[in-house]
py3Dmol code that shows the C-alpha trace and the ligand (Angstrom):
import py3Dmol

protein = """\
ATOM      1  CA  UNK A   1       3.383 -16.604  -0.268  1.00  0.00           C
ATOM      2  CA  UNK A   2       6.900 -15.284  -0.469  1.00  0.00           C
ATOM      3  CA  UNK A   3       9.821 -17.651  -0.182  1.00  0.00           C
ATOM      4  CA  UNK A   4      11.902 -14.988   1.588  1.00  0.00           C
ATOM      5  CA  UNK A   5      13.071 -15.470   5.179  1.00  0.00           C
ATOM      6  CA  UNK A   6      11.443 -12.170   6.236  1.00  0.00           C
ATOM      7  CA  UNK A   7       7.764 -11.226   6.115  1.00  0.00           C
ATOM      8  CA  UNK A   8       6.255  -8.656   3.790  1.00  0.00           C
ATOM      9  CA  UNK A   9       3.178  -6.824   5.076  1.00  0.00           C
ATOM     10  CA  UNK A  10       1.381  -4.198   3.003  1.00  0.00           C
ATOM     11  CA  UNK A  11      -1.268  -1.645   3.935  1.00  0.00           C
ATOM     12  CA  UNK A  12      -3.703  -0.600   1.233  1.00  0.00           C
ATOM     13  CA  UNK A  13      -6.779   1.624   1.146  1.00  0.00           C
ATOM     14  CA  UNK A  14      -8.232   4.916   0.022  1.00  0.00           C
ATOM     15  CA  UNK A  15      -6.712   8.247   0.942  1.00  0.00           C
ATOM     16  CA  UNK A  16      -7.719   9.064   4.518  1.00  0.00           C
ATOM     17  CA  UNK A  17      -8.354   5.430   5.562  1.00  0.00           C
ATOM     18  CA  UNK A  18      -5.798   5.690   8.381  1.00  0.00           C
ATOM     19  CA  UNK A  19      -3.272   3.162   7.071  1.00  0.00           C
ATOM     20  CA  UNK A  20      -0.238   5.314   7.846  1.00  0.00           C
ATOM     21  CA  UNK A  21      -1.282   5.619  11.511  1.00  0.00           C
ATOM     22  CA  UNK A  22      -2.014   1.889  11.744  1.00  0.00           C
ATOM     23  CA  UNK A  23       1.297   1.011  10.122  1.00  0.00           C
ATOM     24  CA  UNK A  24       3.133   3.139  12.671  1.00  0.00           C
ATOM     25  CA  UNK A  25       1.203   1.583  15.590  1.00  0.00           C
ATOM     26  CA  UNK A  26       1.971  -1.895  14.252  1.00  0.00           C
ATOM     27  CA  UNK A  27       5.659  -1.133  13.925  1.00  0.00           C
ATOM     28  CA  UNK A  28       5.819   0.151  17.529  1.00  0.00           C
ATOM     29  CA  UNK A  29       4.054  -2.969  18.816  1.00  0.00           C
ATOM     30  CA  UNK A  30       6.230  -5.375  16.834  1.00  0.00           C
ATOM     31  CA  UNK A  31       9.432  -3.638  17.893  1.00  0.00           C
ATOM     32  CA  UNK A  32       8.282  -3.740  21.530  1.00  0.00           C
ATOM     33  CA  UNK A  33       8.025  -7.528  21.124  1.00  0.00           C
ATOM     34  CA  UNK A  34      11.554  -7.641  19.748  1.00  0.00           C
ATOM     35  CA  UNK A  35      10.875  -7.978  16.018  1.00  0.00           C
ATOM     36  CA  UNK A  36      13.326  -6.459  13.584  1.00  0.00           C
ATOM     37  CA  UNK A  37      11.014  -4.235  11.574  1.00  0.00           C
ATOM     38  CA  UNK A  38      11.356  -1.669   8.832  1.00  0.00           C
ATOM     39  CA  UNK A  39       8.667   0.585   7.394  1.00  0.00           C
ATOM     40  CA  UNK A  40       8.559   2.124   3.965  1.00  0.00           C
ATOM     41  CA  UNK A  41       6.091   3.569   1.474  1.00  0.00           C
ATOM     42  CA  UNK A  42       5.093   3.866  -2.154  1.00  0.00           C
ATOM     43  CA  UNK A  43       5.512   5.953  -4.096  1.00  0.00           C
ATOM     44  CA  UNK A  44       8.841   6.606  -2.387  1.00  0.00           C
ATOM     45  CA  UNK A  45      10.921   4.569   0.028  1.00  0.00           C
ATOM     46  CA  UNK A  46      14.213   5.398  -1.715  1.00  0.00           C
ATOM     47  CA  UNK A  47      15.974   8.658  -2.593  1.00  0.00           C
ATOM     48  CA  UNK A  48      14.975   8.297  -6.244  1.00  0.00           C
ATOM     49  CA  UNK A  49      11.494   7.076  -5.321  1.00  0.00           C
ATOM     50  CA  UNK A  50      10.892  10.152  -3.161  1.00  0.00           C
ATOM     51  CA  UNK A  51      11.900  12.345  -6.126  1.00  0.00           C
ATOM     52  CA  UNK A  52       9.429  10.451  -8.315  1.00  0.00           C
ATOM     53  CA  UNK A  53       6.796  10.845  -5.564  1.00  0.00           C
ATOM     54  CA  UNK A  54       7.118  14.626  -5.745  1.00  0.00           C
ATOM     55  CA  UNK A  55       6.455  14.555  -9.509  1.00  0.00           C
ATOM     56  CA  UNK A  56       3.506  12.187  -9.068  1.00  0.00           C
ATOM     57  CA  UNK A  57       1.752  14.109  -6.313  1.00  0.00           C
ATOM     58  CA  UNK A  58       2.416  17.634  -7.610  1.00  0.00           C
ATOM     59  CA  UNK A  59      -1.069  18.937  -8.470  1.00  0.00           C
ATOM     60  CA  UNK A  60       0.454  21.474 -10.897  1.00  0.00           C
ATOM     61  CA  UNK A  61       1.377  20.224 -14.383  1.00  0.00           C
ATOM     62  CA  UNK A  62      -1.037  17.723 -15.980  1.00  0.00           C
ATOM     63  CA  UNK A  63       0.324  14.161 -16.065  1.00  0.00           C
ATOM     64  CA  UNK A  64      -0.634  11.690 -18.775  1.00  0.00           C
ATOM     65  CA  UNK A  65      -2.219   8.555 -17.159  1.00  0.00           C
ATOM     66  CA  UNK A  66       0.209   6.158 -18.889  1.00  0.00           C
ATOM     67  CA  UNK A  67       3.158   8.310 -17.789  1.00  0.00           C
ATOM     68  CA  UNK A  68       1.681   8.324 -14.287  1.00  0.00           C
ATOM     69  CA  UNK A  69       1.423   4.513 -14.202  1.00  0.00           C
ATOM     70  CA  UNK A  70       4.988   4.161 -15.453  1.00  0.00           C
ATOM     71  CA  UNK A  71       6.300   6.559 -12.815  1.00  0.00           C
ATOM     72  CA  UNK A  72       4.578   4.560 -10.038  1.00  0.00           C
ATOM     73  CA  UNK A  73       6.205   1.442 -11.538  1.00  0.00           C
ATOM     74  CA  UNK A  74       9.594   3.165 -11.714  1.00  0.00           C
ATOM     75  CA  UNK A  75       9.398   4.075  -8.044  1.00  0.00           C
ATOM     76  CA  UNK A  76       8.327   0.481  -7.240  1.00  0.00           C
ATOM     77  CA  UNK A  77      11.184  -1.138  -9.195  1.00  0.00           C
ATOM     78  CA  UNK A  78      13.718   0.999  -7.339  1.00  0.00           C
ATOM     79  CA  UNK A  79      11.968   0.293  -4.040  1.00  0.00           C
ATOM     80  CA  UNK A  80      12.088  -3.485  -4.585  1.00  0.00           C
ATOM     81  CA  UNK A  81      15.745  -3.498  -5.448  1.00  0.00           C
ATOM     82  CA  UNK A  82      16.976  -1.095  -2.777  1.00  0.00           C
ATOM     83  CA  UNK A  83      14.649  -1.645   0.188  1.00  0.00           C
ATOM     84  CA  UNK A  84      12.273  -4.571   0.074  1.00  0.00           C
ATOM     85  CA  UNK A  85      14.424  -7.415  -1.267  1.00  0.00           C
ATOM     86  CA  UNK A  86      17.455  -6.715   0.966  1.00  0.00           C
ATOM     87  CA  UNK A  87      15.288  -6.311   4.090  1.00  0.00           C
ATOM     88  CA  UNK A  88      13.385  -9.558   3.414  1.00  0.00           C
ATOM     89  CA  UNK A  89      16.632 -11.379   2.679  1.00  0.00           C
ATOM     90  CA  UNK A  90      17.925 -10.150   6.053  1.00  0.00           C
ATOM     91  CA  UNK A  91      14.863 -11.714   7.728  1.00  0.00           C
ATOM     92  CA  UNK A  92      13.146  -8.428   8.624  1.00  0.00           C
ATOM     93  CA  UNK A  93       9.449  -7.716   8.915  1.00  0.00           C
ATOM     94  CA  UNK A  94       8.845  -5.184   6.144  1.00  0.00           C
ATOM     95  CA  UNK A  95       5.809  -2.900   6.487  1.00  0.00           C
ATOM     96  CA  UNK A  96       4.911  -1.001   3.332  1.00  0.00           C
ATOM     97  CA  UNK A  97       2.390   1.820   3.061  1.00  0.00           C
ATOM     98  CA  UNK A  98       0.964   0.773  -0.357  1.00  0.00           C
ATOM     99  CA  UNK A  99       2.397  -1.598  -2.982  1.00  0.00           C
ATOM    100  CA  UNK A 100       1.533  -3.035  -6.407  1.00  0.00           C
ATOM    101  CA  UNK A 101      -2.239  -3.314  -5.845  1.00  0.00           C
ATOM    102  CA  UNK A 102      -2.430   0.480  -5.448  1.00  0.00           C
ATOM    103  CA  UNK A 103      -1.592   0.653  -9.154  1.00  0.00           C
ATOM    104  CA  UNK A 104      -4.322  -1.834 -10.081  1.00  0.00           C
ATOM    105  CA  UNK A 105      -6.861  -0.012  -7.908  1.00  0.00           C
ATOM    106  CA  UNK A 106      -5.988   3.623  -8.764  1.00  0.00           C
ATOM    107  CA  UNK A 107      -4.614   3.447 -12.326  1.00  0.00           C
ATOM    108  CA  UNK A 108      -6.711   0.415 -13.334  1.00  0.00           C
ATOM    109  CA  UNK A 109     -10.137   0.761 -11.713  1.00  0.00           C
ATOM    110  CA  UNK A 110      -9.767   4.516 -11.058  1.00  0.00           C
ATOM    111  CA  UNK A 111      -8.219   5.807 -14.275  1.00  0.00           C
ATOM    112  CA  UNK A 112      -9.481   2.958 -16.469  1.00  0.00           C
ATOM    113  CA  UNK A 113      -6.061   1.885 -17.813  1.00  0.00           C
ATOM    114  CA  UNK A 114      -5.722  -1.644 -19.185  1.00  0.00           C
ATOM    115  CA  UNK A 115      -5.146  -4.087 -16.310  1.00  0.00           C
ATOM    116  CA  UNK A 116      -2.976  -6.350 -18.509  1.00  0.00           C
ATOM    117  CA  UNK A 117      -0.614  -3.432 -19.100  1.00  0.00           C
ATOM    118  CA  UNK A 118      -0.577  -2.553 -15.387  1.00  0.00           C
ATOM    119  CA  UNK A 119       0.023  -6.171 -14.350  1.00  0.00           C
ATOM    120  CA  UNK A 120       2.922  -6.254 -16.803  1.00  0.00           C
ATOM    121  CA  UNK A 121       4.397  -3.102 -15.225  1.00  0.00           C
ATOM    122  CA  UNK A 122       3.969  -4.609 -11.758  1.00  0.00           C
ATOM    123  CA  UNK A 123       5.617  -7.854 -12.845  1.00  0.00           C
ATOM    124  CA  UNK A 124       8.578  -5.970 -14.316  1.00  0.00           C
ATOM    125  CA  UNK A 125       8.943  -3.990 -11.076  1.00  0.00           C
ATOM    126  CA  UNK A 126       8.449  -6.765  -8.497  1.00  0.00           C
ATOM    127  CA  UNK A 127       8.837 -10.110 -10.278  1.00  0.00           C
ATOM    128  CA  UNK A 128       6.792 -12.846  -8.616  1.00  0.00           C
ATOM    129  CA  UNK A 129       6.923 -11.542  -5.049  1.00  0.00           C
ATOM    130  CA  UNK A 130       3.566 -11.308  -3.296  1.00  0.00           C
ATOM    131  CA  UNK A 131       2.990  -9.759   0.113  1.00  0.00           C
ATOM    132  CA  UNK A 132       2.571 -12.334   2.918  1.00  0.00           C
ATOM    133  CA  UNK A 133      -0.304 -10.193   4.159  1.00  0.00           C
ATOM    134  CA  UNK A 134      -2.143  -7.205   2.662  1.00  0.00           C
ATOM    135  CA  UNK A 135      -4.283  -5.257   5.119  1.00  0.00           C
ATOM    136  CA  UNK A 136      -7.025  -3.376   3.299  1.00  0.00           C
ATOM    137  CA  UNK A 137      -8.609  -0.635   5.396  1.00  0.00           C
ATOM    138  CA  UNK A 138     -11.937  -0.132   3.723  1.00  0.00           C
ATOM    139  CA  UNK A 139     -13.679   3.229   3.982  1.00  0.00           C
ATOM    140  CA  UNK A 140     -16.323   5.146   2.039  1.00  0.00           C
ATOM    141  CA  UNK A 141     -14.553   7.789  -0.090  1.00  0.00           C
ATOM    142  CA  UNK A 142     -16.652  10.590   1.420  1.00  0.00           C
ATOM    143  CA  UNK A 143     -15.418   9.669   4.910  1.00  0.00           C
ATOM    144  CA  UNK A 144     -11.798   9.129   3.870  1.00  0.00           C
ATOM    145  CA  UNK A 145     -11.505  12.423   1.997  1.00  0.00           C
ATOM    146  CA  UNK A 146     -13.161  14.179   4.921  1.00  0.00           C
ATOM    147  CA  UNK A 147     -10.363  13.009   7.221  1.00  0.00           C
ATOM    148  CA  UNK A 148      -7.588  14.506   5.060  1.00  0.00           C
ATOM    149  CA  UNK A 149      -5.651  17.492   6.312  1.00  0.00           C
ATOM    150  CA  UNK A 150      -2.958  19.563   4.592  1.00  0.00           C
ATOM    151  CA  UNK A 151      -2.603  20.561   0.957  1.00  0.00           C
ATOM    152  CA  UNK A 152      -4.484  18.483  -1.613  1.00  0.00           C
ATOM    153  CA  UNK A 153      -2.217  16.408  -3.916  1.00  0.00           C
ATOM    154  CA  UNK A 154      -2.827  15.335  -7.539  1.00  0.00           C
ATOM    155  CA  UNK A 155      -4.734  12.163  -6.681  1.00  0.00           C
ATOM    156  CA  UNK A 156      -6.766  13.704  -3.863  1.00  0.00           C
ATOM    157  CA  UNK A 157      -7.937  16.296  -6.403  1.00  0.00           C
ATOM    158  CA  UNK A 158      -9.910  13.605  -8.249  1.00  0.00           C
ATOM    159  CA  UNK A 159     -13.706  13.527  -8.266  1.00  0.00           C
ATOM    160  CA  UNK A 160     -15.626  11.381  -5.794  1.00  0.00           C
ATOM    161  CA  UNK A 161     -16.613   8.882  -8.527  1.00  0.00           C
ATOM    162  CA  UNK A 162     -12.924   8.139  -9.107  1.00  0.00           C
ATOM    163  CA  UNK A 163     -12.548   7.042  -5.472  1.00  0.00           C
ATOM    164  CA  UNK A 164     -15.736   4.956  -5.655  1.00  0.00           C
ATOM    165  CA  UNK A 165     -14.165   3.063  -8.575  1.00  0.00           C
ATOM    166  CA  UNK A 166     -10.884   2.656  -6.662  1.00  0.00           C
ATOM    167  CA  UNK A 167     -12.780   1.308  -3.651  1.00  0.00           C
ATOM    168  CA  UNK A 168     -14.678  -1.195  -5.813  1.00  0.00           C
ATOM    169  CA  UNK A 169     -11.327  -2.231  -7.289  1.00  0.00           C
ATOM    170  CA  UNK A 170      -9.789  -2.834  -3.896  1.00  0.00           C
ATOM    171  CA  UNK A 171     -12.761  -4.898  -2.764  1.00  0.00           C
ATOM    172  CA  UNK A 172     -12.520  -7.018  -5.909  1.00  0.00           C
ATOM    173  CA  UNK A 173      -8.768  -7.508  -5.443  1.00  0.00           C
ATOM    174  CA  UNK A 174      -9.348  -8.503  -1.803  1.00  0.00           C
ATOM    175  CA  UNK A 175     -11.989 -11.015  -2.869  1.00  0.00           C
ATOM    176  CA  UNK A 176      -9.628 -12.644  -5.362  1.00  0.00           C
ATOM    177  CA  UNK A 177      -6.527 -13.044  -3.208  1.00  0.00           C
ATOM    178  CA  UNK A 178      -5.901 -15.254  -0.171  1.00  0.00           C
ATOM    179  CA  UNK A 179      -3.368 -12.945   1.438  1.00  0.00           C
ATOM    180  CA  UNK A 180      -5.875 -10.082   2.000  1.00  0.00           C
ATOM    181  CA  UNK A 181      -7.263  -9.071   5.366  1.00  0.00           C
ATOM    182  CA  UNK A 182     -10.251  -6.782   4.803  1.00  0.00           C
ATOM    183  CA  UNK A 183     -11.075  -4.478   7.721  1.00  0.00           C
ATOM    184  CA  UNK A 184     -13.579  -1.694   8.269  1.00  0.00           C
ATOM    185  CA  UNK A 185     -11.428   1.440   8.651  1.00  0.00           C
ATOM    186  CA  UNK A 186     -14.102   3.187  10.732  1.00  0.00           C
ATOM    187  CA  UNK A 187     -13.863   0.563  13.495  1.00  0.00           C
ATOM    188  CA  UNK A 188     -11.914   2.774  15.934  1.00  0.00           C
ATOM    189  CA  UNK A 189      -8.158   3.207  16.056  1.00  0.00           C
ATOM    190  CA  UNK A 190      -7.411   1.034  19.104  1.00  0.00           C
ATOM    191  CA  UNK A 191      -9.594  -1.952  18.193  1.00  0.00           C
ATOM    192  CA  UNK A 192      -8.383  -1.830  14.588  1.00  0.00           C
ATOM    193  CA  UNK A 193      -4.814  -1.916  15.866  1.00  0.00           C
ATOM    194  CA  UNK A 194      -5.489  -4.988  18.015  1.00  0.00           C
ATOM    195  CA  UNK A 195      -7.112  -6.782  15.095  1.00  0.00           C
ATOM    196  CA  UNK A 196      -4.164  -5.988  12.831  1.00  0.00           C
ATOM    197  CA  UNK A 197      -1.583  -6.917  15.465  1.00  0.00           C
ATOM    198  CA  UNK A 198      -3.364 -10.213  16.141  1.00  0.00           C
ATOM    199  CA  UNK A 199      -3.356 -11.127  12.441  1.00  0.00           C
ATOM    200  CA  UNK A 200       0.309 -10.185  12.019  1.00  0.00           C
ATOM    201  CA  UNK A 201       1.389 -12.128  15.109  1.00  0.00           C
ATOM    202  CA  UNK A 202      -0.492 -15.193  13.818  1.00  0.00           C
ATOM    203  CA  UNK A 203       1.408 -14.830  10.545  1.00  0.00           C
ATOM    204  CA  UNK A 204       4.643 -14.696  12.544  1.00  0.00           C
ATOM    205  CA  UNK A 205       3.643 -17.762  14.561  1.00  0.00           C
ATOM    206  CA  UNK A 206       3.321 -15.648  17.711  1.00  0.00           C
ATOM    207  CA  UNK A 207       0.449 -14.456  19.901  1.00  0.00           C
ATOM    208  CA  UNK A 208      -0.630 -11.269  21.712  1.00  0.00           C
TER     209      UNK A 208
END
"""
ligand_1 = """\
25
LIG
P -0.137 7.963 -0.107
O 1.244 8.225 0.308
O -0.760 6.773 0.511
O -1.010 9.238 0.143
P -1.945 9.475 1.367
O -1.025 9.581 2.550
O -2.635 10.755 0.982
O -2.870 8.297 1.423
O -0.201 7.736 -1.693
C -0.098 8.789 -2.538
C -1.169 8.736 -3.574
O -0.713 7.951 -4.689
C -2.497 8.136 -3.121
O -3.510 9.009 -3.570
C -2.586 6.855 -3.928
C -1.738 7.091 -5.123
N -1.127 5.886 -5.726
C -1.520 5.485 -6.996
O -2.396 6.108 -7.619
N -0.913 4.396 -7.564
C 0.069 3.696 -6.935
O 0.598 2.703 -7.487
C 0.471 4.130 -5.618
C 1.557 3.407 -4.880
C -0.158 5.230 -5.049
"""
view = py3Dmol.view(width=600, height=400)
view.addModel(protein, "pdb")
view.setStyle({"model": 0}, {"cartoon": {"style": "trace"}})
view.addModel(ligand_1, "xyz")
view.setStyle({"model": 1}, {"stick": {}})
view.zoomTo()
view.show()
């Protein structure tokens, strides 16, 4: 658990799992109840982070996997310093679309990079801070990729087996950590929202 006055809530899951929509719905609901909320994303969340995001997601030039992992970490370090730490210190509820476990799932389980190296990068970027709650929206890769619209980015270009490995990684990470809430992403938008809102309000010592 974090020792910060605010609360840090992270959404994780495969591309197309619906986390961005759920994050937005959660923010609306929390703000309607009077919570001081901010939403952000990785890679990105800062001016520099959004520049790094463009490099990372550009499907054009090939990107070495170690360079890729370090760029995700660079974006995260900047994000921590500029957005997450100050907002938590100010007592806000911080909602982040992805965080450090995306690196373990995608670069570790997906790309096969050494998890010790990736954990080191994460530690350098975030220190000891853990999310108070990580909501994992689990979905079969076939279904998630099917839901995607718009141009395909570098990661979405990967083969199906890559996403199967990422999914297995996420499920393992969820099984190992107390702060995970594992939900079936195909459960329907409205009922998923209520489940997420209920869990977040419990965390905040509030009720529906
Ligand atoms: P995201 O913005 O969630 O894309 P989408 O809206 O398509 O889900 O994340 C961009 C991509 O970056 C996504 O494919 C996951 C990947 N990613 C990593 O591989 N490692 C990381 O550490 C992070 C934060 C994201």
